[in-house]
NUSE-815874 format. One record per residue (C-alpha): x, y, z; residue number from 1; residue in one letter. Coordinates in steps of 0.2 Angstrom, whole numbers, padded with zeros to 4 digits. Layout:
BEGIN
((X, Y, Z), NUM, 'a')
...
REM end
This chain:
BEGIN
((0000, 0000, 0000), 1, 'm')
((0014, 0012, 0004), 2, 'k')
((0022, 0009, -0013), 3, 'k')
((0005, 0012, -0021), 4, 'v')
((0003, 0029, -0012), 5, 'i')
((0021, 0034, -0016), 6, 'l')
((0018, 0030, -0035), 7, 'l')
((0002, 0039, -0034), 8, 'f')
((0010, 0055, -0027), 9, 'l')
((0024, 0054, -0039), 10, 'g')
((0012, 0053, -0054), 11, 'l')
((0002, 0067, -0047), 12, 't')
((0017, 0078, -0044), 13, 't')
((0024, 0074, -0062), 14, 'w')
((0007, 0078, -0070), 15, 's')
((0006, 0095, -0060), 16, 'f')
((0024, 0099, -0066), 17, 'i')
((0020, 0094, -0084), 18, 'y')
((0004, 0104, -0084), 19, 'a')
((0014, 0119, -0078), 20, 'q')
((0027, 0117, -0091), 21, 'e')
((0015, 0114, -0106), 22, 't')
((0002, 0127, -0102), 23, 's')
((0002, 0146, -0105), 24, 'c')
((-0006, 0162, -0101), 25, 'd')
((-0009, 0175, -0114), 26, 'p')
((0001, 0191, -0112), 27, 'd')
((-0013, 0204, -0107), 28, 'q')
((-0002, 0218, -0111), 29, 't')
((-0003, 0215, -0130), 30, 'v')
((-0012, 0229, -0138), 31, 'a')
((-0029, 0225, -0146), 32, 'd')
((-0022, 0230, -0163), 33, 't')
((-0009, 0216, -0163), 34, 'v')
((-0016, 0200, -0169), 35, 'v')
((-0001, 0189, -0164), 36, 'v')
((0013, 0193, -0152), 37, 's')
((0028, 0193, -0155), 38, 'p')
((0026, 0200, -0172), 39, 'l')
((0036, 0191, -0185), 40, 'p')
((0054, 0195, -0190), 41, 'q')
((0056, 0205, -0206), 42, 's')
((0068, 0217, -0215), 43, 'a')
((0058, 0231, -0207), 44, 'e')
((0057, 0223, -0190), 45, 'r')
((0073, 0214, -0187), 46, 'p')
((0070, 0212, -0168), 47, 'd')
((0054, 0203, -0171), 48, 'g')
((0050, 0184, -0172), 49, 'g')
((0057, 0171, -0159), 50, 'i')
((0072, 0179, -0151), 51, 'i')
((0075, 0164, -0139), 52, 'd')
((0085, 0150, -0147), 53, 't')
((0084, 0132, -0143), 54, 'a')
((0098, 0120, -0140), 55, 'c')
((0100, 0101, -0144), 56, 'a')
((0097, 0090, -0128), 57, 'n')
((0089, 0105, -0118), 58, 'e')
((0071, 0108, -0114), 59, 'y')
((0064, 0123, -0122), 60, 'y')
((0047, 0132, -0122), 61, 'r')
((0040, 0148, -0131), 62, 'f')
((0023, 0156, -0130), 63, 'v')
((0013, 0165, -0144), 64, 'f')
((-0001, 0176, -0138), 65, 't')
((-0016, 0178, -0150), 66, 'f')
((-0028, 0193, -0150), 67, 'n')
((-0043, 0189, -0160), 68, 'i')
((-0051, 0205, -0168), 69, 'p')
((-0069, 0207, -0171), 70, 't')
((-0068, 0208, -0190), 71, 't')
((-0057, 0202, -0205), 72, 'y')
((-0054, 0213, -0220), 73, 'd')
((-0059, 0204, -0236), 74, 't')
((-0059, 0211, -0254), 75, 'p')
((-0077, 0214, -0251), 76, 'f')
((-0075, 0224, -0235), 77, 'g')
((-0074, 0219, -0216), 78, 'p')
((-0082, 0203, -0211), 79, 'a')
((-0087, 0199, -0193), 80, 'p')
((-0076, 0185, -0186), 81, 'i')
((-0084, 0171, -0175), 82, 'd')
((-0068, 0162, -0170), 83, 'n')
((-0051, 0157, -0176), 84, 'v')
((-0046, 0139, -0174), 85, 'r')
((-0029, 0131, -0174), 86, 'v')
((-0029, 0112, -0175), 87, 'a')
((-0024, 0104, -0159), 88, 'p')
((-0011, 0094, -0169), 89, 'd')
((-0002, 0097, -0185), 90, 'g')
((-0006, 0115, -0187), 91, 'a')
((0012, 0121, -0186), 92, 'i')
((0022, 0117, -0201), 93, 'e')
((0041, 0114, -0200), 94, 'n')
((0040, 0112, -0181), 95, 'l')
((0054, 0100, -0175), 96, 'p')
((0048, 0082, -0173), 97, 'a')
((0053, 0082, -0155), 98, 's')
((0042, 0097, -0151), 99, 'f')
((0024, 0099, -0148), 100, 'd')
((0012, 0113, -0144), 101, 'y')
((-0004, 0115, -0133), 102, 'v')
((-0016, 0130, -0133), 103, 'c')
((-0026, 0140, -0120), 104, 'n')
((-0040, 0137, -0122), 105, 'p')
((-0036, 0119, -0123), 106, 'p')
((-0048, 0116, -0139), 107, 'n')
((-0037, 0129, -0148), 108, 'c')
((-0053, 0139, -0153), 109, 'i')
((-0050, 0157, -0150), 110, 'f')
((-0066, 0167, -0150), 111, 'n')
((-0068, 0185, -0157), 112, 'a')
((-0063, 0199, -0144), 113, 'e')
((-0053, 0187, -0133), 114, 't')
((-0035, 0183, -0130), 115, 'k')
((-0027, 0166, -0130), 116, 'g')
((-0010, 0158, -0132), 117, 'c')
((0000, 0143, -0140), 118, 'v')
((0015, 0136, -0131), 119, 'v')
((0029, 0127, -0141), 120, 'l')
((0039, 0115, -0130), 121, 'f')
((0051, 0101, -0132), 122, 'g')
((0069, 0095, -0132), 123, 't')
((0077, 0096, -0149), 124, 'a')
((0089, 0082, -0155), 125, 't')
((0106, 0085, -0163), 126, 'p')
((0098, 0080, -0180), 127, 'g')
((0086, 0095, -0178), 128, 'e')
((0100, 0108, -0177), 129, 'v')
((0095, 0122, -0190), 130, 'm')
((0083, 0137, -0192), 131, 'a')
((0065, 0130, -0193), 132, 'h')
((0054, 0142, -0203), 133, 'd')
((0038, 0140, -0194), 134, 'l')
((0021, 0142, -0202), 135, 'k')
((0004, 0141, -0193), 136, 'v')
((-0012, 0136, -0201), 137, 'a')
((-0027, 0145, -0194), 138, 'a')
((-0045, 0142, -0199), 139, 'd')
((-0055, 0159, -0198), 140, 'v')
((-0074, 0156, -0196), 141, 'a')
((-0084, 0171, -0202), 142, 'i')
((-0102, 0174, -0194), 143, 't')
((-0115, 0168, -0206), 144, 'g')
((-0103, 0159, -0218), 145, 'v')
((-0105, 0139, -0217), 146, 'p')
((-0086, 0135, -0220), 147, 'l')
((-0071, 0143, -0213), 148, 'p')
((-0056, 0149, -0223), 149, 'f')
((-0038, 0145, -0219), 150, 't')
((-0024, 0158, -0216), 151, 'l')
((-0006, 0154, -0215), 152, 't')
((0004, 0164, -0202), 153, 'l')
((0014, 0175, -0204), 154, 'p')
((0013, 0175, -0223), 155, 'd')
((-0005, 0180, -0225), 156, 'd')
((-0004, 0194, -0212), 157, 'l')
((0013, 0200, -0217), 158, 'e')
((0022, 0194, -0233), 159, 'p')
((0041, 0191, -0232), 160, 'a')
((0041, 0189, -0213), 161, 's')
((0046, 0174, -0203), 162, 'h')
((0045, 0165, -0186), 163, 'y')
((0062, 0156, -0186), 164, 'y')
((0064, 0143, -0172), 165, 'l')
((0083, 0142, -0171), 166, 'v')
((0090, 0125, -0164), 167, 'v')
((0109, 0126, -0160), 168, 'k')
((0121, 0112, -0155), 169, 'p')
((0122, 0106, -0138), 170, 'a')
((0134, 0116, -0127), 171, 'g')
((0132, 0132, -0137), 172, 's')
((0135, 0148, -0128), 173, 'a')
((0116, 0153, -0126), 174, 'n')
((0109, 0136, -0121), 175, 'c')
((0100, 0144, -0106), 176, 'l')
((0086, 0139, -0095), 177, 'm')
((0070, 0149, -0099), 178, 'v')
((0067, 0156, -0082), 179, 'd')
((0086, 0161, -0080), 180, 't')
((0086, 0170, -0096), 181, 'y')
((0070, 0180, -0092), 182, 'e')
((0077, 0185, -0075), 183, 'q')
((0093, 0191, -0083), 184, 'f')
((0085, 0199, -0098), 185, 'a')
((0073, 0209, -0088), 186, 's')
((0088, 0219, -0082), 187, 'q')
((0093, 0225, -0099), 188, 'f')
((0085, 0234, -0114), 189, 's')
((0096, 0233, -0129), 190, 'i')
((0093, 0239, -0147), 191, 's')
((0103, 0245, -0161), 192, 'n')
((0102, 0260, -0173), 193, 'q')
((0102, 0260, -0188), 194, 'p')
((0094, 0243, -0191), 195, 'n')
((0094, 0237, -0204), 196, 'p')
((0112, 0244, -0206), 197, 't')
((0125, 0243, -0221), 198, 's')
((0139, 0242, -0208), 199, 'g')
((0142, 0253, -0193), 200, 'w')
((0129, 0252, -0180), 201, 't')
((0127, 0258, -0162), 202, 'q')
((0121, 0245, -0149), 203, 'i')
((0111, 0255, -0135), 204, 'm')
((0111, 0246, -0119), 205, 'v')
((0100, 0252, -0104), 206, 'n')
((0106, 0242, -0089), 207, 'a')
((0100, 0240, -0072), 208, 'q')
((0116, 0232, -0066), 209, 'i')
((0134, 0235, -0071), 210, 'g')
((0150, 0226, -0073), 211, 'g')
((0161, 0217, -0087), 212, 'a')
((0151, 0208, -0100), 213, 'f')
((0155, 0199, -0116), 214, 'd')
((0148, 0207, -0132), 215, 'f')
((0147, 0195, -0147), 216, 'f')
((0139, 0194, -0164), 217, 'v')
((0134, 0177, -0172), 218, 's')
((0124, 0171, -0186), 219, 'd')
((0107, 0163, -0184), 220, 'v')
((0115, 0146, -0182), 221, 'm')
((0126, 0151, -0167), 222, 'g')
((0143, 0153, -0176), 223, 'q')
((0152, 0166, -0167), 224, 'r')
((0159, 0180, -0178), 225, 'l')
((0165, 0193, -0166), 226, 'y')
((0168, 0195, -0148), 227, 'r')
((0175, 0208, -0136), 228, 'e')
((0173, 0212, -0117), 229, 'q')
((0164, 0228, -0113), 230, 'v')
((0161, 0237, -0097), 231, 'm')
((0143, 0241, -0094), 232, 'i')
((0137, 0254, -0081), 233, 'l')
((0120, 0256, -0074), 234, 'p')
((0110, 0267, -0085), 235, 'g')
((0113, 0271, -0104), 236, 'e')
((0128, 0263, -0113), 237, 'n')
((0133, 0263, -0131), 238, 'i')
((0143, 0250, -0140), 239, 'i')
((0150, 0254, -0158), 240, 'd')
((0150, 0239, -0170), 241, 'y')
((0156, 0238, -0188), 242, 'n')
((0148, 0224, -0198), 243, 'g')
((0153, 0230, -0215), 244, 's')
((0163, 0214, -0218), 245, 'h')
((0147, 0203, -0216), 246, 'l')
((0136, 0198, -0230), 247, 'p')
((0118, 0204, -0231), 248, 'n')
((0108, 0194, -0219), 249, 'g')
((0101, 0192, -0201), 250, 'v')
((0113, 0191, -0186), 251, 'y')
((0112, 0190, -0167), 252, 'l')
((0121, 0201, -0155), 253, 'y')
((0122, 0197, -0137), 254, 's')
((0128, 0202, -0120), 255, 'l')
((0133, 0189, -0108), 256, 's')
((0140, 0187, -0090), 257, 'n')
((0147, 0170, -0094), 258, 'g')
((0131, 0161, -0087), 259, 'r')
((0116, 0170, -0095), 260, 'e')
((0114, 0182, -0110), 261, 'm')
((0102, 0193, -0118), 262, 'v')
((0101, 0193, -0137), 263, 't')
((0093, 0204, -0151), 264, 'h')
((0093, 0203, -0170), 265, 'k')
((0100, 0215, -0183), 266, 'm')
((0100, 0215, -0201), 267, 'v')
((0114, 0219, -0213), 268, 'i')
((0107, 0226, -0229), 269, 'n')
((0117, 0234, -0243), 270, 'r')
((0106, 0239, -0257), 271, 'r')
REM end
């Protein structure tokens, strides 16, 4: 009987932890005008998309918030939305095979004028190391129309934009636990101007803490291209970076204390 009770408690505890890790709460701060958050990455929005990277053999999760509007703009004018549905399985194209997703609400049906969320989670394998260009199929039900129509996100909302889920090799510099990353990242606000840039850019760092940090630039697969140690003071800081030797493309720049890091994207674009 004692073993049965211990087994029951163990399963109950595991179920509770699993439910916490694979559930999500929508971000209530997302503006009503934003359909999905974060907004996708594009040439005009290099800091968009999935900023956090996954690493092989380490658990990862990422949350999308959906904010369903009341109408959808069709070629014939605005049409009232009843709901938007994401299939509970198989709706996210190019998702690594070791990953899964769940919704809140659990049936993945998001009614008009409500917020919901989808959480991606899993532990990538070494064979999944690459940039996965995610596409989400969503069925939009229009009030009074018997059949829904399917949108592919982000393509149908913003052409030439992407949600790249980047999986890096095990042991890469930014293989971080999600909660550790969030605590560290909350102490910094970083951006760069201009972005896109043809070469020279300034990294603006607004820090709550100070000290010696590693500043480095890498490609989207994690190959380190530049590194220097910088001294960050509490408040406003500027780091000058010359990327004129890099080919056009999307790159990541990071600040790290050797254990955690905060990362943003920049675009090199010479017309």
